[in-house]
PAZAPA-4460 file (N, C-alpha, C; in steps of 0.05 Angstrom, whole numbers, plus 32768, in hexadecimal, padded with zeros to 4 digits):
% residues 319
    n_x    n_y    n_z   ca_x   ca_y   ca_z    c_x    c_y    c_z   seq   type   mol
   7F3D   81BC   818B   7F58   81B1   818F   7F5E   819C   817A     1      M     A
   7F75   819E   816E   7F7D   818C   8158   7F81   816F   8163     2      T     A
   7F7A   815C   8153   7F7D   8140   815B   7F9A   8137   8156     3      K     A
   7FA1   8122   8165   7FBB   8114   8160   7FB5   80FA   8152     4      K     A
   7FC2   80F7   813B   7FBD   80E0   8129   7FD5   80CE   8129     5      I     A
   7FD2   80B4   812F   7FE7   80A1   812D   7FE3   8090   8114     6      G     A
   7FF7   808E   8103   7FF5   807E   80EB   8008   8066   80EE     7      I     A
   7FFD   804E   80F0   800D   8036   80F5   8014   8028   80DB     8      F     A
   802C   801E   80DA   8036   8012   80C2   804C   7FFD   80C8     9      F     A
   8050   7FEB   80B5   8066   7FD8   80B7   807B   7FDE   80A2    10      G     A
   8094   7FD6   80A7   80AA   7FDA   8094   80B5   7FF6   8096    11      G     A
   80BF   8000   807F   80CC   801B   807F   80B7   8031   807B    12      K     A
   80BF   8049   8081   80AE   8060   807C   80AE   8065   805E    13      V     A
   8097   8060   8051   8095   8063   8034   8091   8080   802D    14      S     A
   8094   8086   8013   808F   80A1   8009   8073   80AA   800F    15      K     A
   8060   8097   800D   8044   809E   8012   8040   80A6   802F    16      H     A
   804D   8098   8042   804B   809F   805E   8058   80BB   8063    17      L     A
   806F   80BF   8057   807C   80D9   805A   806B   80F0   8050    18      S     A
   805D   80EB   803A   804B   8100   802F   8034   8106   8042    19      M     A
   8029   80F1   804E   8014   80F6   8062   801E   8105   807A    20      I     A
   8035   80FF   8083   8041   810D   809A   8045   812B   8093    21      R     A
   8050   8130   807B   8055   814C   8073   803A   815B   8070    22      R     A
   8025   814D   8067   800B   8159   8064   8001   8161   8080    23      A     A
   8005   8150   8094   7FFD   8157   80AF   800B   8170   80B9    24      G     A
   8025   8172   80B3   8034   818A   80BB   8029   81A3   80AE    25      T     A
   8023   81A1   8095   8018   81B9   8086   7FFD   81C1   8092    26      K     A
   7FED   81AD   809A   7FD2   81B3   80A4   7FD2   81BA   80C2    27      L     A
   7FE9   81B7   80CF   7FEA   81BC   80EC   7FDD   81A6   80FC    28      G     A
   7FDD   818D   80F0   7FD1   8176   80FE   7FE8   8164   8108    29      V     A
   7FE6   815B   8120   7FFB   814A   812C   7FF9   812E   8121    30      D     A
   800A   8127   810E   800A   810C   8102   8024   80FE   8109    31      V     A
   8021   80E7   8116   8039   80D7   811D   8039   80BC   810F    32      E     A
   804F   80B6   8101   8052   809C   80F5   805D   8089   8109    33      L     A
   804F   8072   810C   8057   805F   8121   805C   8044   8115    34      V     A
   8076   803C   8115   807D   8021   810C   8074   800C   8120    35      S     A
   806B   7FF5   8117   8064   7FE0   8129   807C   7FD7   813A    36      Y     A
   8094   7FDC   8130   80AC   7FD5   813F   80AE   7FE4   815A    37      N     A
   809F   7FFA   815D   80A0   800A   8175   808C   8001   818A    38      R     A
   807B   7FEE   8183   8066   7FE5   8196   8072   7FD1   81AA    39      V     A
   806E   7FD5   81C4   8078   7FC2   81D7   8066   7FC3   81F1    40      F     A
   8069   7FAF   8202   805C   7FB1   821C   806D   7FA3   8231    41      F     A
   8066   7FAA   824A   8072   7F9D   8262   805B   7F95   8274    42      D     A
   805A   7F7B   827A   8043   7F71   8289   8042   7F7D   82A5    43      T     A
   8057   7F89   82AF   8057   7F94   82CA   8046   7FAD   82CC    44      N     A
   8041   7FBB   82B6   8031   7FD3   82B8   8018   7FD2   82A6    45      N     A
   8014   7FBC   8299   7FFB   7FB7   8289   7FF8   7FCA   8271    46      Y     A
   800C   7FD9   826A   8009   7FED   8255   8017   7FE5   823B    47      Q     A
   8009   7FE9   8225   8015   7FE7   820B   801F   8003   8204    48      V     A
   8039   8005   81FC   8045   801F   81F8   8052   8021   81DC    49      K     A
   8058   8039   81D5   8067   8040   81BD   8083   8048   81C6    50      I     A
   8097   8039   81BE   80B2   803E   81C6   80BD   8057   81B8    51      R     A
   80CA   8068   81C8   80D6   8080   81BD   80F1   8078   81AF    52      N     A
   80F3   807E   8195   810A   8075   8186   8123   8087   818B    53      E     A
   811F   809E   8197   8135   80B0   819D   8143   80A6   81B6    54      N     A
   815C   809D   81B3   816B   8092   81CA   816E   80A6   81E1    55      L     A
   816E   80C0   81DA   8171   80D4   81EF   8158   80D6   8200    56      E     A
   8142   80CC   81F6   8128   80CE   8204   811E   80B3   820E    57      N     A
   8130   80A1   8213   8127   8087   821F   811A   808B   8239    58      R     A
   8105   807B   823E   80F6   807E   8256   80DE   8091   8253    59      G     A
   80DA   809C   823A   80C3   80AD   8235   80B0   80A0   8222    60      T     A
   80B0   8085   8223   809D   8076   8212   8081   807E   8218    61      D     A
   8070   807C   8203   8055   8088   8205   8040   8072   8208    62      Q     A
   802C   8077   821A   8016   8065   821F   8002   8067   8209    63      D     A
   7FFD   8051   81FA   7FEB   8051   81E3   7FCF   8058   81EB    64      L     A
   7FC6   8052   8203   7FAA   8055   820A   7FA1   8072   8209    65      S     A
   7FB3   8085   820B   7FAC   80A1   820C   7FBA   80B2   81F6    66      V     A
   7FC8   80A4   81E4   7FDA   80B2   81D2   7FCD   80BF   81BA    67      L     A
   7FBA   80B1   81AD   7FAF   80BB   8194   7F91   80BE   8194    68      F     A
   7F88   80D2   8185   7F6B   80D5   8181   7F61   80C4   816A    69      D     A
   7F73   80C0   8156   7F6D   80B0   813F   7F84   809D   8139    70      V     A
   7F7F   8084   8137   7F93   8070   812F   7F8C   8066   8113    71      C     A
   7F9E   806C   8100   7F9A   8063   80E4   7FAE   804D   80DE    72      F     A
   7FA4   8035   80D9   7FB5   801E   80D3   7FBA   801D   80B5    73      F     A
   7FCF   802B   80AC   7FD5   802D   8090   7FDA   8011   8084    74      R     A
   7FE9   8001   8093   7FEE   7FE5   808B   7FEA   7FD4   80A3    75      T     A
   7FE2   7FBB   809E   7FE0   7FA7   80B3   7FF2   7F8F   80AC    76      T     A
   7FEC   7F83   8095   7FFD   7F6D   808A   8004   7F58   809F    77      G     A
   801E   7F56   80A5   8029   7F42   80B7   8028   7F4B   80D4    78      K     A
   801A   7F61   80DA   801D   7F6E   80F4   8004   7F6D   8105    79      H     A
   7FF3   7F59   8100   7FDA   7F58   810F   7FDE   7F53   812D    80      W     A
   7FF4   7F47   8134   7FFA   7F44   8151   7FFC   7F5F   815E    81      E     A
   800C   7F71   8152   800F   7F8C   815D   7FF5   7F9C   815B    82      E     A
   7FE7   7F98   8145   7FCD   7FA5   8141   7FBA   7F9E   8158    83      V     A
   7FB9   7F84   815F   7FA8   7F7B   8175   7FB0   7F88   8190    84      G     A
   7FCA   7F8A   8195   7FD3   7F97   81AE   7FCA   7FB4   81AE    85      L     A
   7FCD   7FC2   8198   7FC5   7FDE   8196   7FA7   7FE1   819B    86      I     A
   7F97   7FD0   818E   7F7A   7FD2   8191   7F72   7FCD   81AD    87      L     A
   7F7F   7FBB   81BB   7F78   7FB6   81D7   7F80   7FCE   81E9    88      D     A
   7F95   7FDC   81E0   7FA0   7FF2   81F1   7F90   800C   81EF    89      A     A
   7F87   8012   81D6   7F7A   802C   81D3   7F5E   802D   81DF    90      V     A
   7F55   8044   81E7   7F3A   8048   81F2   7F27   804C   81DB    91      D     A
   7F17   8039   81D5   7F06   803B   81BD   7EEE   804D   81C2    92      K     A
   7EEB   8058   81DA   7ED7   806C   81DF   7EE2   8088   81D8    93      N     A
   7EFC   808A   81D4   7F09   80A3   81CE   7F19   80A4   81B4    94      K     A
   7F21   808C   81AB   7F33   808A   8194   7F25   807F   817C    95      T     A
   7F27   808D   8165   7F1C   8083   814C   7F31   806F   8140    96      V     A
   7F28   8057   8139   7F39   8043   812D   7F32   8041   810F    97      V     A
   7F45   8047   80FE   7F40   8045   80E1   7F51   802F   80D6    98      V     A
   7F45   801A   80CB   7F2A   8019   80C0   7F18   8008   80D2    99      D     A
   7EFD   8008   80CD   7EEC   7FF5   80DB   7EF5   7FD8   80D9   100      P     A
   7F01   7FD1   80C2   7F0C   7FB6   80BF   7F20   7FB0   80D6   101      L     A
   7F31   7FC4   80DC   7F45   7FC0   80F1   7F37   7FC0   810C   102      V     A
   7F24   7FD2   8110   7F15   7FD3   8129   7F0A   7FB8   812F   103      W     A
   7F00   7FAA   811B   7EF4   7F8F   811F   7F09   7F7A   8126   104      K     A
   7F22   7F7F   811E   7F39   7F6F   8127   7F3A   7F53   811C   105      G     A
   7F30   7F4E   8104   7F32   7F33   80F8   7F43   7F35   80DF   106      K     A
   7F5C   7F2A   80E0   7F6E   7F2C   80C9   7F62   7F21   80AF   107      P     A
   7F50   7F0D   80B1   7F45   7F01   8099   7F34   7F15   8089   108      S     A
   7F2A   7F2A   8096   7F1A   7F3E   8088   7F2A   7F4F   8074   109      L     A
   7F44   7F4E   8077   7F56   7F5D   8065   7F5D   7F4E   804C   110      A     A
   7F54   7F35   804A   7F5C   7F24   8034   7F49   7F26   801C   111      L     A
   7F54   7F23   8004   7F44   7F26   7FEC   7F2E   7F11   7FE9   112      K     A
   7F34   7EF9   7FF3   7F21   7EE3   7FF2   7F07   7EEB   8001   113      A     A
   7F0B   7EF5   8019   7EF4   7EFE   8029   7EE5   7F14   801B   114      W     A
   7EF4   7F27   800F   7EE8   7F3D   8001   7ED5   7F33   7FEB   115      Q     A
   7EDE   7F20   7FDB   7ECE   7F16   7FC5   7EB3   7F0B   7FCF   116      M     A
   7EB4   7EFC   7FE4   7E9B   7EF1   7FEF   7E89   7F06   7FFA   117      L     A
   7E95   7F19   8008   7E86   7F2E   8015   7E78   7F40   8000   118      R     A
   7E87   7F48   7FEC   7E7C   7F5A   7FD8   7E66   7F4C   7FC8   119      L     A
   7E6B   7F33   7FC1   7E57   7F24   7FB1   7E3D   7F21   7FC1   120      K     A
   7E40   7F1C   7FDB   7E29   7F19   7FED   7E19   7F33   7FEE   121      K     A
   7E27   7F49   7FEC   7E1A   7F64   7FED   7E0F   7F6D   7FD2   122      E     A
   7E10   7F5B   7FBE   7E05   7F62   7FA4   7E17   7F73   7F92   123      G     A
   7E31   7F75   7F9A   7E44   7F84   7F8A   7E53   7F70   7F78   124      I     A
   7E53   7F75   7F5E   7E5F   7F62   7F4B   7E7D   7F61   7F4F   125      D     A
   7E88   7F49   7F50   7EA5   7F44   7F51   7EAC   7F2F   7F3D   126      V     A
   7EC6   7F2C   7F36   7ECD   7F16   7F25   7EC6   7EFB   7F32   127      P     A
   7EBD   7EE8   7F22   7EB8   7ECE   7F2D   7ED3   7EC3   7F38   128      R     A
   7ED3   7EBA   7F51   7EEC   7EB3   7F5E   7EE9   7E97   7F6B   129      S     A
   7EFE   7E87   7F68   7F00   7E6D   7F74   7F17   7E6D   7F88   130      I     A
   7F12   7E66   7FA0   7F26   7E67   7FB5   7F2D   7E4A   7FBE   131      Y     A
   7F47   7E45   7FC3   7F4F   7E2B   7FCD   7F6D   7E28   7FCB   132      G     A
   7F76   7E10   7FD1   7F93   7E0A   7FCF   7F9C   7E0D   7FB2   133      S     A
   7FB6   7E11   7FAF   7FC1   7E12   7F94   7FBD   7DF8   7F85   134      L     A
   7FBF   7DE2   7F93   7FBA   7DC8   7F87   7F9E   7DC6   7F7C   135      Q     A
   7F8B   7DCF   7F8C   7F6F   7DD0   7F83   7F6B   7DE1   7F6B   136      F     A
   7F77   7DF9   7F6B   7F75   7E0B   7F55   7F81   7DFF   7F3B   137      L     A
   7F98   7DF2   7F3F   7FA5   7DE6   7F28   7F94   7DD0   7F1B   138      R     A
   7F87   7DC1   7F2C   7F78   7DAA   7F22   7F5C   7DB2   7F18   139      Q     A
   7F50   7DC6   7F24   7F33   7DCA   7F1F   7F2C   7DE6   7F14   140      E     A
   7F3E   7DFA   7F15   7F36   7E15   7F0C   7F2D   7E14   7EEF   141      A     A
   7F3A   7E03   7EDF   7F32   7E00   7EC3   7F16   7DF7   7EBF   142      G     A
   7F0A   7DEA   7ED3   7EEE   7DE2   7ED1   7EDB   7DF9   7ED6   143      D     A
   7EE5   7E0E   7EE4   7ED4   7E26   7EEA   7ED7   7E3C   7ED6   144      Y     A
   7EEF   7E3F   7ECA   7EF5   7E55   7EB8   7F00   7E4A   7E9E   145      F     A
   7EFD   7E5A   7E8A   7F0C   7E57   7E71   7F26   7E66   7E73   146      K     A
   7F3B   7E5C   7E67   7F53   7E6B   7E66   7F4F   7E83   7E52   147      F     A
   7F5C   7E9A   7E58   7F6D   7E9F   7E6F   7F5D   7EA6   7E88   148      P     A
   7F69   7EA2   7E9F   7F5E   7EAC   7EB8   7F74   7EB6   7ECB   149      F     A
   7F6D   7EC1   7EE1   7F80   7ECD   7EF4   7F84   7EBC   7F0C   150      I     A
   7F9D   7EBB   7F15   7FA4   7EB0   7F2F   7FAD   7EC7   7F40   151      I     A
   7FA1   7ECA   7F57   7FA7   7EE2   7F68   7FAB   7ED9   7F85   152      K     A
   7FBF   7EE5   7F93   7FC3   7EE0   7FAF   7FAC   7EEC   7FBF   153      G     A
   7FA2   7EDE   7FD3   7F8C   7EE9   7FE3   7F95   7F00   7FF5   154      S     A
   7FAF   7F00   7FFB   7FB9   7F15   800D   7FB9   7F31   8001   155      G     A
   7FBB   7F33   7FE7   7FBC   7F4D   7FDA   7FD7   7F5A   7FDE   156      G     A
   7FE6   7F5D   7FC8   8001   7F67   7FCA   8007   7F7D   7FB6   157      D     A
   7FF4   7F90   7FB4   7FF7   7FA8   7FA3   7FFF   7FA1   7F86   158      R     A
   7FF0   7F8E   7F7A   7FF5   7F87   7F5E   8009   7F71   7F5B   159      G     A
   8016   7F68   7F70   8028   7F51   7F6E   8018   7F38   7F75   160      T     A
   8023   7F21   7F6E   8015   7F08   7F72   7FFA   7F08   7F65   161      R     A
   7FF9   7F13   7F4D   7FE2   7F12   7F3B   7FED   7F08   7F21   162      V     A
   7FE1   7EF2   7F17   7FEC   7EE5   7EFF   7FD5   7EDF   7EEC   163      Y     A
   7FDB   7EE0   7ED2   7FC8   7ED8   7EBD   7FD3   7EBE   7EB1   164      K     A
   7FC2   7EAA   7EB0   7FCB   7E90   7EA4   7FBA   7E8B   7E8B   165      V     A
   7FC7   7E83   7E75   7FBA   7E80   7E5C   7FB4   7E63   7E55   166      D     A
   7FC0   7E50   7E63   7FBB   7E34   7E5D   7FC4   7E23   7E75   167      N     A
   7FBE   7E09   7E73   7FC3   7DF8   7E8A   7FE1   7DF5   7E90   168      Q     A
   7FF2   7DF6   7E7B   800F   7DF4   7E80   8018   7E0C   7E90   169      M     A
   800F   7E24   7E8A   8016   7E3C   7E99   800C   7E3A   7EB6   170      E     A
   7FF4   7E2F   7EB9   7FE9   7E2C   7ED4   7FFA   7E19   7EE4   171      L     A
   8001   7E02   7ED9   8011   7DEE   7EE7   802C   7DFA   7EEF   172      D     A
   8038   7E09   7EDE   8052   7E15   7EE4   8050   7E2A   7EFA   173      S     A
   803B   7E3A   7EF8   8037   7E4F   7F0D   8032   7E42   7F28   174      L     A
   8021   7E2E   7F29   801B   7E21   7F43   8035   7E15   7F4F   175      V     A
   8045   7E09   7F3E   805E   7DFE   7F48   8070   7E13   7F54   176      A     A
   8070   7E2B   7F48   8081   7E41   7F52   8076   7E4D   7F6B   177      S     A
   805C   7E4D   7F6F   804F   7E59   7F86   804C   7E47   7F9E   178      L     A
   804E   7E2D   7F99   8049   7E1A   7FAF   805C   7E1F   7FC7   179      R     A
   8076   7E25   7FC3   8086   7E2A   7FDB   807C   7E42   7FEC   180      P     A
   8071   7E56   7FDF   8065   7E6D   7FED   804D   7E64   7FFD   181      V     A
   803C   7E54   7FF0   8024   7E4A   7FFD   802C   7E3A   8016   182      E     A
   8040   7E29   8013   8048   7E18   8029   8056   7E27   8040   183      I     A
   806A   7E37   8038   807B   7E44   804D   806E   7E5C   805A   184      S     A
   805D   7E6B   804A   8051   7E84   8055   8033   7E81   805A   185      E     A
   8028   7E6A   8053   800B   7E67   8057   7FFA   7E78   8046   186      G     A
   8005   7E80   802F   7FF6   7E91   801C   7FE0   7E81   800E   187      R     A
   7FCA   7E8E   8008   7FB5   7E82   7FF9   7FAF   7E92   7FE0   188      R     A
   7FA4   7E84   7FCC   7F9F   7E91   7FB2   7F83   7E8C   7FA8   189      F     A
   7F7B   7E9D   7F96   7F61   7E9A   7F88   7F65   7E98   7F6A   190      M     A
   7F53   7E8B   7F5D   7F51   7E8D   7F40   7F39   7E9F   7F3A   191      A     A
   7F3D   7EB1   7F27   7F28   7EC4   7F20   7F24   7EC5   7F02   192      Q     A
   7F0B   7ECA   7EF9   7F07   7ECE   7EDD   7F16   7EE6   7ED3   193      E     A
   7F20   7EE4   7EBA   7F2E   7EFB   7EAE   7F19   7F0C   7EA0   194      Y     A
   7F18   7F26   7EA7   7F05   7F39   7E9B   7F15   7F4B   7E88   195      I     A
   7F10   7F48   7E6E   7F1F   7F57   7E5A   7F18   7F75   7E5F   196      E     A
   7F2D   7F86   7E5C   7F29   7FA2   7E62   7F3E   7FB3   7E53   197      N     A
   7F38   7FCD   7E50   7F4C   7FDF   7E46   7F57   7FF1   7E5C   198      D     A
   7F54   7FE8   7E74   7F5D   7FF6   7E8C   7F49   7FF3   7EA2   199      G     A
   7F50   7FFA   7EBA   7F3D   7FF9   7ED1   7F3E   8015   7EDE   200      D     A
   7F2D   8018   7EF2   7F29   8032   7EFF   7F2E   802F   7F1D   201      Y     A
   7F3F   8040   7F27   7F44   8042   7F44   7F33   8059   7F4F   202      R     A
   7F21   8052   7F61   7F10   8065   7F6F   7F1B   8068   7F8B   203      V     A
   7F23   8080   7F93   7F2E   8085   7FAD   7F18   808E   7FBF   204      L     A
   7F13   807F   7FD5   7EFC   8084   7FE7   7F07   808D   8002   205      V     A
   7EFC   80A3   800C   7F01   80AC   8028   7EE6   80AE   8036   206      L     A
   7EE0   809A   8047   7EC6   809A   8055   7EAF   8098   8042   207      G     A
   7E9E   80AD   8042   7E86   80AD   8030   7E8C   80BA   8016   208      E     A
   7EA5   80C3   8012   7EAB   80D4   7FFB   7EBE   80C6   7FE7   209      K     A
   7EB8   80CA   7FCD   7ECB   80C3   7FB8   7EDD   80DA   7FB3   210      V     A
   7EF7   80D6   7FB8   7F0A   80EC   7FB5   7F10   80F1   7F97   211      L     A
   7F0F   80DC   7F87   7F15   80DF   7F6B   7F17   80C4   7F5D   212      G     A
   7F1B   80C4   7F43   7F1D   80AC   7F34   7F34   80AE   7F20   213      V     A
   7F43   8099   7F1D   7F57   8098   7F07   7F53   807E   7EF7   214      M     A
   7F5A   8080   7EDE   7F5B   8068   7ECE   7F78   805E   7ECB   215      K     A
   7F7B   8044   7ECD   7F96   8038   7ECA   7F95   8025   7EB3   216      R     A
   7FA9   8026   7EA2   7FAA   8013   7E8B   7FC6   800A   7E86   217      S     A
   7FC9   7FF0   7E80   7FE3   7FE4   7E7B   7FEF   7FF0   7E61   218      S     A
   8009   7FF4   7E62   8017   7FFF   7E4A   802B   7FEC   7E3F   219      Q     A
   802D   7FD4   7E4A   8041   7FC1   7E42   8034   7FA8   7E35   220      S     A
   803E   7FA0   7E1E   8034   7F88   7E11   8038   7F70   7E23   221      K     A
   8023   7F61   7E27   8025   7F49   7E38   8021   7F4F   7E56   222      G     A
   801E   7F69   7E5E   8019   7F70   7E7A   7FFB   7F75   7E7D   223      E     A
   7FED   7F63   7E8B   7FD0   7F66   7E8E   7FC9   7F78   7EA6   224      F     A
   7FDB   7F7C   7EB8   7FD6   7F8D   7ED0   7FD6   7FAB   7EC7   225      R     A
   7FC3   7FBA   7ED2   7FC2   7FD6   7ECC   7FCF   7FE8   7EE1   226      N     A
   7FD9   7FDC   7EF6   7FE4   7FEB   7F0D   7FF9   7FFF   7F05   227      N     A
   7FF8   8017   7F11   800D   802B   7F0D   8028   8020   7F14   228      Y     A
   8029   8010   7F2A   8043   8004   7F33   804E   7FF0   7F1F   229      S     A
   803C   7FE6   7F0D   8045   7FD3   7EF8   8049   7FE1   7EDD   230      A     A
   804B   7FFB   7EDE   8050   800A   7EC5   8037   8014   7EB7   231      G     A
   8020   8011   7EC4   8007   8019   7EB6   8004   8038   7EB3   232      G     A
   7FF7   8040   7E9F   7FF1   805C   7E9A   7FDA   8065   7EAC   233      K     A
   7FDC   807D   7EB8   7FC7   8087   7EC9   7FBD   80A1   7EBE   234      V     A
   7FA2   80A5   7EC0   7F96   80BE   7EB6   7F7D   80C3   7EC6   235      E     A
   7F76   80DD   7ECA   7F5E   80E3   7ED8   7F46   80D9   7EC9   236      V     A
   7F31   80D0   7ED7   7F1A   80C5   7ECB   7F01   80CC   7EDA   237      A     A
   7EEA   80C6   7ECF   7ED1   80CB   7EDC   7EC0   80B3   7ED9   238      E     A
   7EB0   80AD   7EED   7E9D   8097   7EED   7E82   80A1   7EF5   239      L     A
   7E6D   8092   7EEF   7E52   809B   7EF6   7E4F   809B   7F14   240      S     A
   7E3B   80AB   7F1D   7E36   80AC   7F3A   7E2E   8090   7F44   241      E     A
   7E21   8081   7F34   7E19   8066   7F3D   7E31   8054   7F42   242      E     A
   7E45   8055   7F30   7E5D   8045   7F34   7E6D   804F   7F4D   243      V     A
   7E6E   8069   7F51   7E7B   8074   7F68   7E6E   806B   7F82   244      K     A
   7E53   806A   7F82   7E45   8060   7F99   7E4B   8043   7F9E   245      K     A
   7E4E   8033   7F89   7E55   8017   7F8C   7E71   8015   7F99   246      I     A
   7E84   8027   7F91   7E9F   8026   7F9B   7E9F   802D   7FB9   247      A     A
   7E8F   8041   7FC1   7E8E   8049   7FDD   7E81   8032   7FED   248      V     A
   7E6C   8026   7FE2   7E5F   800F   7FF0   7E72   7FF7   7FF3   249      R     A
   7E82   7FF2   7FDE   7E95   7FDC   7FDF   7EA9   7FE1   7FF5   250      A     A
   7EB3   7FFA   7FF7   7EC6   8001   800C   7EBA   7FFC   8028   251      A     A
   7EA1   8006   802B   7E93   8002   8044   7E91   7FE5   804C   252      H     A
   7E88   7FD4   8039   7E83   7FB8   803F   7E9D   7FA9   8044   253      K     A
   7EB3   7FB4   803B   7ECD   7FA8   8042   7EDA   7FB5   805A   254      C     A
   7ECB   7FC7   8067   7ED4   7FD3   8080   7EEA   7FE7   807D   255      G     A
   7EEB   7FF5   8067   7F01   8008   8061   7EF7   8024   805D   256      L     A
   7F02   8037   806C   7EFC   8053   806A   7F0F   8061   8057   257      M     A
   7F27   8058   8055   7F3B   8062   8042   7F41   804B   802F   258      V     A
   7F37   804D   8017   7F38   8035   8005   7F3C   803D   7FE8   259      A     A
   7F49   802C   7FDA   7F4B   802D   7FBD   7F3B   8017   7FB1   260      G     A
   7F25   801E   7FA3   7F13   800A   7F98   7F18   8007   7F7A   261      V     A
   7F1F   7FEF   7F71   7F25   7FEB   7F55   7F0D   7FE0   7F46   262      D     A
   7F05   7FEE   7F31   7EED   7FE8   7F22   7EF4   7FE3   7F05   263      V     A
   7EE7   7FCF   7EF9   7EE8   7FCB   7EDC   7ECC   7FC7   7ED2   264      A     A
   7EC9   7FC2   7EB8   7EAE   7FBF   7EAD   7EAD   7FA6   7E9B   265      F     A
   7E98   7F96   7E9F   7E94   7F7E   7E8F   7E8D   7F85   7E73   266      R     A
   7E9B   7F79   7E60   7E96   7F7D   7E43   7E98   7F9B   7E3C   267      N     A
   7EA9   7FAA   7E4B   7EAD   7FC6   7E46   7E93   7FD7   7E49   268      F     A
   7E80   7FCC   7E57   7E66   7FD8   7E5B   7E66   7FE8   7E75   269      D     A
   7E64   8003   7E73   7E65   8014   7E8B   7E4D   8010   7E9D   270      K     A
   7E39   8001   7E95   7E23   7FFB   7EA6   7E26   7FE0   7EB5   271      N     A
   7E3E   7FD4   7EB2   7E43   7FBA   7EBF   7E5E   7FBB   7ECE   272      R     A
   7E5E   7FCC   7EE3   7E77   7FCE   7EF3   7E7C   7FB4   7F03   273      P     A
   7E96   7FAE   7F06   7E9E   7F97   7F16   7EB5   7FA1   7F28   274      V     A
   7EB3   7F9B   7F42   7EC8   7FA4   7F54   7EDE   7F8E   7F55   275      V     A
   7EF6   7F95   7F4C   7F0C   7F82   7F4D   7F15   7F7D   7F69   276      W     A
   7F1A   7F93   7F78   7F22   7F90   7F94   7F20   7FAB   7FA1   277      E     A
   7F22   7FAA   7FBC   7F21   7FC2   7FCD   7F3B   7FC2   7FDD   278      V     A
   7F4B   7FD7   7FDA   7F66   7FD8   7FE5   7F67   7FE9   7FFE   279      N     A
   7F72   7FDD   8013   7F77   7FEC   802C   7F91   7FFC   802A   280      K     A
   7F91   8014   8035   7FA9   8025   8035   7FB4   8028   8019   281      G     A
   7FA4   8030   8005   7FAD   8031   7FE9   7FC5   8044   7FE5   282      P     A
   7FD6   803D   7FD3   7FEB   804F   7FCA   7FDE   8065   7FB9   283      Q     A
   7FEB   807C   7FB7   7FDD   8092   7FA9   7FEF   80A3   7F97   284      F     A
   8008   809A   7F93   801A   80AA   7F81   800E   80AC   7F65   285      A     A
   8005   8096   7F5A   7FF9   8096   7F3F   7FE0   80A5   7F3E   286      G     A
   7FD0   80A3   7F54   7FB6   80B1   7F55   7FBB   80D0   7F55   287      F     A
   7FCF   80D9   7F64   7FD5   80F5   7F65   7FDF   80FF   7F4A   288      M     A
   7FEF   80EF   7F3D   7FF9   80F6   7F22   7FE3   80F9   7F0F   289      K     A
   7FCF   80E7   7F10   7FB9   80E7   7EFD   7FA5   80FE   7F03   290      A     A
   7F9E   8102   7F1C   7F88   8114   7F24   7F91   812F   7F2D   291      T     A
   7FAA   8132   7F37   7FB3   814B   7F43   7FA8   8150   7F5F   292      G     A
   7F9A   813C   7F6A   7F8F   813F   7F85   7FA5   813A   7F9A   293      I     A
   7FA7   814B   7FAE   7FBB   8148   7FC3   7FB0   8133   7FD7   294      D     A
   7FB4   811A   7FD2   7FA9   8104   7FE2   7FB2   8105   7FFF   295      V     A
   7FCC   8109   8005   7FD4   810A   8021   7FC5   811F   8031   296      P     A
   7FC2   8137   8025   7FB3   814C   8033   7F96   8144   8038   297      M     A
   7F8A   8137   8025   7F6E   812E   8028   7F6B   8118   803D   298      E     A
   7F7F   8106   803E   7F7E   80F1   8052   7F81   80FD   806E   299      I     A
   7F93   810F   8072   7F97   811C   808D   7F7E   812B   8095   300      V     A
   7F72   813A   8082   7F5A   8149   8089   7F43   8136   8090   301      K     A
   7F41   8120   8081   7F2D   810C   8087   7F30   8100   80A3   302      F     A
   7F49   80F7   80A9   7F4E   80EB   80C3   7F4A   80FF   80DA   303      L     A
   7F52   8118   80D6   7F50   812C   80EB   7F32   8133   80F0   304      E     A
   7F22   812F   80DB   7F05   8136   80DE   7EF4   8120   80EA   305      G     A
   7EFF   8109   80EF   7EEF   80F3   80FA   7EE8   80F8   8117   306      L     A
   7ECF   80F4   811E   7EC5   80F8   8139   7EBE   80DD   8145   307      E     A
   7EC7   80D8   815E   7EC3   80BE   816A   7EA5   80B8   816E   308      I     A
   7E95   80CC   8175   7E79   80C8   817B   7E6A   80BE   8161   309      S     A
   7E70   80CB   814B   7E63   80C3   8132   7E6F   80A8   8128   310      K     A
   7E89   80A4   812C   7E96   808C   8124   7E8A   8074   8132   311      Y     A
   7E88   8076   814D   7E7D   805F   815C   7E60   8059   8155   312      K     A
   7E51   806E   814E   7E35   806A   8147   7E32   805C   812D   313      K     A
   7E44   8063   811A   7E40   805A   80FE   7E52   8043   80F5   314      N     A
   7E68   803D   8104   7E7B   802A   80F9   7E6F   800E   80F6   315      W     A
   7E5B   8007   8106   7E4F   7FED   8103   7E40   7FE9   80EA   316      G     A
   7E39   8000   80DC   7E2B   7FFE   80C3   7E3F   7FF7   80AC   317      E     A
   7E59   7FFA   80B2   7E6D   7FF2   809F   7E71   7FD4   80A1   318      W     A
   7E76   7FC7   808C   7E79   7FAA   808B   7E5F   7F9C   8090   319      M     A
***
């Protein structure tokens, strides 16, 4: 019997979500996209439900506790309140929750600052990172790093809120511009060493498997980010089995079964991999362009193949 997969998200239905839904249709797998806006409860019946958006079908809201065999939290972001309600509602003896990070239910685990400490503790090389208030970074980051270095938001914003500063004047100006965000939104930032590179590598991980690798490289003068969304060039690439194993291990230790692991190399030495970050719910348009791999189909097949008995037995080994 085919499984029913719920994919939870915030905001609008993106092209990536639409592609996953279409892949489910092609494979004959029941995939439902669930906006957090549809989550509600009534204390009189103790049930957390998914509201039916079709006005003609009001009153047919669905009980979350028995609705899905697999719940994949594509995004969490600002929606951990709804995520918590969903986790309390589903039967964890019957429902696979993807990812283990979400199963554990701690929003801090999704932050880049936590990732850096976790990966370093596990012996995986990461950029040297200094975490603290912007005022602290402005005053003291120069004591830890030589210019240039990176200022990065701990929340992770798909290549946004990542800045390269070349001198103290640029750092002072950047901190002044970011302080309102830190104050009003409670955002935190890190300073990181700048690792010179001619591109980085995105390794797409599904569970124990590396789906493929692409290289990303900046094509704009003055643009240090290699992201496809920032105009970077993408091309299919290959990495050693050892580096792929490191990428899978990094995803595991960050509690992610569906992950985009970004890898670079110190001094351009392929024997010195450094994990820049591990991305939850990675975008894949650039990856598909570079590799030709049908990522939505692979994601649906991966989710549909998850078994609760094996998942419950092994998920504690993640993180």
